[in-house]
Backbone as CSV, one residue per row, in Angstrom:
resi,resn,N_x,N_y,N_z,CA_x,CA_y,CA_z,C_x,C_y,C_z
1,MET,21.278,0.738,-1.932,21.185,0.558,-0.704,19.516,1.673,0.308
2,VAL,20.977,2.316,-1.077,20.462,4.363,-0.071,19.029,4.013,-0.370
3,LEU,17.997,3.854,-2.038,17.272,4.401,-2.499,16.446,3.404,-0.907
4,PHE,16.229,2.204,-1.568,15.871,0.978,-0.030,15.882,1.971,0.940
5,LEU,17.440,2.461,1.450,16.445,3.242,3.428,15.883,4.012,3.171
6,LEU,15.730,4.647,1.417,15.366,6.304,1.798,13.592,5.680,1.357
7,ALA,13.256,4.341,0.594,12.221,3.729,0.751,11.330,3.261,1.909
8,THR,12.392,2.544,2.394,11.638,2.626,4.167,11.689,3.237,4.435
9,CYS,12.365,4.838,5.380,12.048,5.588,6.230,11.122,6.041,6.009
10,ASP,10.780,6.503,4.956,9.194,7.358,4.447,8.236,6.052,4.114
11,LEU,7.887,4.642,3.908,7.177,3.926,4.051,7.289,4.379,5.964
12,ARG,7.807,3.956,6.110,7.620,4.283,8.705,6.773,5.392,8.776
13,LEU,7.650,6.848,8.512,7.069,7.774,8.167,5.825,8.390,7.406
14,ALA,5.245,7.214,6.697,3.466,7.518,6.494,2.781,6.617,7.831
15,THR,3.198,4.949,8.072,3.118,4.668,8.667,2.764,5.975,9.409
16,LEU,3.736,6.007,10.241,3.608,6.760,11.914,2.466,7.927,11.716
17,LEU,2.593,8.450,10.941,1.587,9.358,10.181,0.631,9.184,10.072
18,THR,0.124,8.470,9.665,-1.279,7.557,9.342,-1.688,6.961,10.789
19,ARG,-1.294,6.115,11.129,-2.097,5.843,12.917,-1.973,6.839,13.803
20,SER,-1.974,8.323,13.581,-2.059,9.076,14.279,-2.822,9.759,14.029
21,LEU,-3.028,9.547,12.518,-4.323,10.800,12.254,-5.663,9.473,12.997
22,ALA,-5.621,8.692,12.708,-6.397,7.276,12.467,-6.969,8.024,14.327
23,GLN,-6.086,8.287,15.123,-6.544,8.480,16.347,-7.439,9.703,17.074
24,GLU,-7.499,10.693,15.937,-7.897,11.501,15.636,-9.113,11.529,14.840
25,LEU,-9.274,10.849,14.290,-10.834,10.309,12.998,-11.868,10.252,14.363
26,PRO,-12.824,11.097,13.728,-14.517,10.374,14.353,-15.003,9.507,13.466
27,THR,-15.940,8.055,15.246,-16.425,7.065,14.213,-16.555,7.271,13.465
28,GLY,-16.646,6.336,12.155,-17.443,6.372,11.568,-16.672,6.404,10.381
29,MET,-14.730,6.954,10.541,-14.290,6.426,9.407,-12.750,6.186,10.071
30,ALA,-11.666,5.644,8.384,-10.605,5.448,9.415,-9.180,5.644,8.165
31,ALA,-8.607,5.566,8.596,-6.990,6.350,7.952,-6.132,4.853,8.175
32,ILE,-5.916,4.381,7.348,-5.561,3.336,6.980,-3.828,2.524,5.750
33,PRO,-3.174,2.191,6.633,-2.198,2.685,4.903,-2.108,1.408,4.554
34,LEU,-1.820,1.673,3.619,-2.305,-0.232,2.227,-1.001,0.091,1.680
35,ASN,0.279,-0.579,1.405,1.333,-0.667,0.396,0.493,-1.974,-0.682
36,PRO,0.167,-1.554,-1.210,-0.813,-2.130,-2.450,0.530,-3.006,-3.419
37,GLY,1.735,-3.628,-2.485,3.101,-4.658,-3.625,3.107,-4.104,-4.399
38,ILE,4.071,-4.504,-5.049,5.170,-3.888,-6.263,4.032,-4.714,-7.922
39,ILE,3.072,-3.515,-8.395,2.239,-3.986,-8.906,3.063,-3.047,-10.258
40,HIS,3.153,-3.909,-11.487,3.926,-4.417,-13.290,2.573,-2.882,-14.186
41,THR,3.661,-2.497,-13.832,2.743,-0.680,-14.685,3.583,-0.298,-15.689
42,ASP,3.232,1.172,-16.325,3.992,1.298,-17.786,5.651,2.076,-16.780
43,MET,5.354,2.182,-15.344,6.387,2.991,-15.321,7.373,2.048,-13.859
44,LEU,6.946,0.543,-13.686,7.651,0.047,-13.384,8.361,-0.930,-15.047
45,SER,8.207,-0.873,-15.697,8.674,-1.248,-16.415,8.848,-0.889,-16.890
46,ILE,9.054,1.342,-17.664,10.531,1.831,-17.701,12.257,1.703,-16.996
47,SER,11.420,1.054,-15.226,12.793,1.254,-13.926,12.501,0.061,-14.305
48,PHE,12.338,-1.024,-14.476,12.760,-1.992,-13.915,12.657,-3.170,-15.793
49,GLY,12.800,-2.476,-16.207,13.041,-3.414,-17.330,11.875,-5.162,-17.767
50,GLU,12.901,-5.962,-18.395,12.268,-6.973,-18.732,11.882,-7.672,-16.584
51,GLU,12.266,-7.528,-16.037,12.059,-7.946,-14.828,11.028,-7.143,-14.642
52,ALA,10.315,-6.721,-14.307,8.544,-6.198,-14.287,7.856,-6.812,-14.732
53,ALA,8.623,-7.546,-15.907,6.945,-8.625,-15.811,6.698,-9.603,-14.890
54,ASN,7.357,-9.965,-13.718,7.785,-11.062,-13.131,6.307,-10.684,-12.422
55,TYR,6.000,-9.023,-11.983,5.114,-8.761,-11.031,3.477,-8.734,-11.479
56,THR,3.277,-8.856,-10.773,1.353,-9.088,-10.805,0.999,-7.367,-11.769
57,PRO,0.482,-8.097,-12.854,-0.409,-6.823,-13.614,-1.269,-6.129,-13.135
58,VAL,-1.554,-4.622,-13.275,-2.827,-4.077,-12.893,-4.324,-5.284,-12.786
59,SER,-4.345,-5.320,-13.387,-5.292,-7.494,-13.673,-6.339,-7.365,-13.123
60,ASN,-4.675,-8.162,-12.855,-4.881,-8.898,-11.856,-5.070,-8.867,-10.504
61,TRP,-4.139,-7.483,-9.978,-3.991,-6.658,-8.582,-5.251,-6.232,-8.454
62,VAL,-6.253,-5.392,-9.075,-7.176,-5.164,-8.911,-8.397,-6.127,-8.515
63,LEU,-7.994,-6.843,-9.393,-9.272,-8.832,-7.941,-9.158,-8.820,-7.494
64,LYS,-7.872,-8.411,-6.247,-7.078,-8.709,-5.432,-7.568,-6.943,-4.743
65,ALA,-7.206,-5.929,-4.537,-7.093,-5.033,-3.994,-8.682,-4.595,-4.240
66,VAL,-9.689,-4.365,-4.656,-10.816,-4.562,-4.211,-11.946,-5.249,-3.701
67,PRO,-11.761,-6.679,-3.778,-12.390,-6.976,-2.340,-11.524,-6.686,-0.798
68,PHE,-10.590,-6.979,-1.499,-10.190,-6.575,0.760,-10.447,-5.007,0.738
69,ILE,-10.001,-4.352,-0.182,-10.189,-2.605,0.273,-12.095,-2.493,0.439
70,LEU,-13.001,-3.053,-0.333,-14.248,-3.210,0.631,-14.493,-4.132,1.470
71,ASN,-13.229,-4.894,2.472,-13.873,-5.759,3.337,-12.861,-4.908,4.634
72,LEU,-12.521,-3.746,4.831,-12.583,-2.779,5.124,-12.749,-2.515,6.279
73,LYS,-12.968,-3.174,7.485,-13.645,-2.856,9.481,-12.302,-1.174,9.805
74,PRO,-14.460,-1.453,10.367,-13.263,-0.022,11.393,-12.503,-0.155,11.972
75,LYS,-12.476,-1.464,12.943,-10.787,-2.329,14.249,-9.026,-2.408,12.597
76,ASP,-9.557,-2.147,11.295,-8.030,-1.581,10.363,-7.458,0.031,10.673
77,ASN,-8.631,0.139,11.829,-8.437,2.507,11.438,-6.101,2.965,12.465
78,GLY,-5.663,2.855,10.866,-4.580,2.731,11.794,-3.815,1.239,11.713
79,VAL,-3.780,0.249,11.590,-3.654,-0.805,11.153,-2.282,-0.944,9.490
80,PRO,-1.180,-0.876,9.150,-0.787,-1.605,8.756,-1.045,-2.247,7.034
81,LEU,-1.692,-2.234,6.724,-1.793,-3.324,5.250,-1.579,-3.703,4.195
82,THR,-0.836,-4.874,4.058,-0.197,-5.617,1.748,-1.010,-5.706,1.662
83,ILE,-1.704,-6.210,0.498,-2.598,-6.502,-1.014,-1.620,-7.911,-1.321
84,HIS,-2.225,-8.704,-0.405,-1.102,-10.229,-1.019,-1.290,-11.232,-2.534
C-alpha cells in the first residue's frame, strides 16, 4: 500500500512538473507526461516473478507505442497520456 501511494504521488508530481514545463516551451516543442503502462521486462520478472508473464512483452508494446508516439500532436502538450 505504501509503495503504491508513493508511486501515485511520484506520478502526480511528474505530471504536474511536466504540465508546468509544457507552458514554458516555445511553439513547436512539447512536453508530454507519458505513462507506458506495465511492460514485461527483465526487471519486472525480477520483481513480479511468474506474474510478469501476464503483462505485455516489450516486442508487442513497441508495436503499439511507436505509432502512438509518432502521432502525438502539439495539442497533446502537457496532457498526460497512457499507451494501452
